[in-house]
C-alpha positions in Angstrom: -124.1 20.2 -2.3 -122.2 17.4 -1.8 -119.6 17.3 -5.2 -118.5 15.0 -7.5 -116.5 11.8 -7.5 -113.9 13.5 -10.2 -114.4 17.0 -8.9 -112.8 15.3 -5.7 -110.3 13.2 -7.2 -109.0 16.2 -9.3 -108.2 18.0 -6.8 -106.7 15.7 -4.9 -104.4 15.1 -8.0 -104.1 18.3 -7.5 -102.8 18.5 -4.4 -101.6 15.2 -4.8 -99.3 17.8 -7.4 -99.0 20.5 -4.9 -97.2 18.4 -2.6 -95.1 16.4 -4.6 -93.8 19.9 -7.0 -92.3 21.0 -3.3 -91.1 18.0 -2.2 -88.4 18.0 -5.1 -88.3 22.0 -5.4 -86.8 21.2 -1.0 -84.1 18.3 -3.0 -83.3 21.0 -5.0 -82.5 23.2 -3.0 -80.8 20.3 -1.0 -78.9 19.7 -3.7 -78.3 23.8 -4.1 -76.7 24.0 -0.5 -74.8 20.8 -1.0 -71.3 21.4 -2.3 -68.1 18.6 -3.0 -64.5 18.0 -1.5 -63.3 19.3 -4.4 -64.6 23.1 -4.3 -62.2 23.6 -1.6 -63.3 23.1 2.0 -60.3 23.4 3.7 -57.3 25.7 4.5 -53.3 25.3 4.0 -53.8 26.0 7.5 -55.8 23.5 8.9 -53.8 20.7 6.9 -50.4 21.6 8.4 -52.6 21.0 12.2 -54.2 17.4 10.4 -51.1 17.0 10.1 -48.7 16.7 12.8 -51.7 15.2 14.5 -51.4 12.2 11.7 -47.3 12.5 12.3 -48.9 11.3 16.2 -51.6 9.4 16.1 -52.2 7.5 12.9 -49.1 7.4 11.0 -48.4 3.7 12.5 -51.3 2.1 11.4 -52.1 4.4 8.7 -48.3 4.5 7.5 -46.5 7.5 6.2 -48.4 8.2 3.7 -51.8 7.2 4.4 -51.7 4.1 1.9 -53.1 1.8 4.8 -49.7 0.3 5.4 -50.0 -1.4 8.9 -47.4 -1.5 12.2 -46.2 -5.3 12.2 -48.5 -5.2 15.7 -51.2 -3.7 14.3 -53.8 -5.1 12.7 -54.3 -4.2 8.7 -56.0 -0.6 8.4 -57.4 1.2 5.4 -56.1 3.8 2.8 -57.3 6.9 4.3 -56.5 9.1 1.2 -56.9 9.0 -2.7 -58.2 6.3 -4.8 -59.2 3.7 -3.0 -60.2 6.2 -0.7 -62.0 8.4 -2.3 -64.0 5.7 -4.1 -64.6 4.0 -0.3 -65.9 6.8 0.6 -67.7 8.9 -2.5 -71.5 10.0 -2.2 -71.4 10.2 1.7 -71.0 13.1 4.0 -68.0 14.6 5.3 -69.7 14.6 8.3 -70.7 10.7 7.8 -66.5 10.6 7.7 -66.0 13.2 10.5 -68.0 10.6 13.2 -66.9 7.6 12.2 -63.3 9.8 12.6 -64.6 11.1 16.0 -65.9 7.9 17.6 -63.5 5.5 16.5 -60.1 7.5 16.0 -57.2 6.2 17.2 -58.8 2.3 17.9 -56.5 2.4 20.9 -58.2 5.7 22.1 -61.1 5.1 20.6 -63.7 9.1 21.2 -60.1 10.5 22.5 -59.4 13.7 19.5 -61.7 16.1 20.3 -63.8 17.5 17.5 -60.7 20.0 15.8 -58.5 17.2 15.8 -60.8 15.4 14.2 -61.8 17.8 11.4 -58.3 18.2 11.1 -57.0 15.4 10.7 -59.6 14.6 7.9 -58.3 17.8 6.2 -54.5 16.3 5.8 -56.8 13.4 4.6 -57.6 15.5 1.4 -54.9 17.8 1.3 -53.0 13.9 0.3 -55.5 13.1 -1.5 -54.9 16.5 -3.5 -58.2 18.6 -3.5 -57.4 22.0 -3.1 -57.3 24.3 -0.2 -59.8 27.3 0.3 -59.7 30.4 2.7 -62.7 29.2 4.7 -61.8 26.2 7.3 -63.8 22.6 7.5 -66.2 22.8 10.0 -65.8 20.9 13.4 -69.5 20.8 13.4 -71.5 17.4 11.8 -74.7 19.7 10.9 -72.0 21.8 8.4 -70.2 19.0 7.6 -73.5 17.0 6.1 -73.6 20.0 3.3 -70.0 18.6 1.7 -70.8 15.1 -0.3 -67.2 13.3 -1.1 -66.4 12.8 -4.2 -64.5 10.8 -5.8 -62.8 13.0 -8.9 -63.2 16.5 -9.3 -66.7 17.3 -11.5 
């Protein structure tokens, strides 16, 4: 026996709705897993390690205050802390920043930072941007960093 066209149409609509609900639930789960950089994602000790690294490998280009003040023999560099930095990276996962830092910094020797050095430098950038520290280190794992979102301000 052949089903009537409206039953086939109804069955298709029900299936589409079920798929849509599953997709929405998956997005909600992903959003629930994501957290803000303002929720405390690094430790004070990690930021201190990043500060030590920064003073040697990064300050020459980005300035002592992380404000992008370039050295005379370097092209201008962007601010890597506070409002200008946060506006530029707002809405992006920390993983994107990690991958960028890891692959491109320092400009005179890109790709030479270890994963730990890159994530420690990012912790220092967050500390200077007045984000709160916590008791858990920012992980040197792009997969885990994908669930941490950079926001321009605390919500």
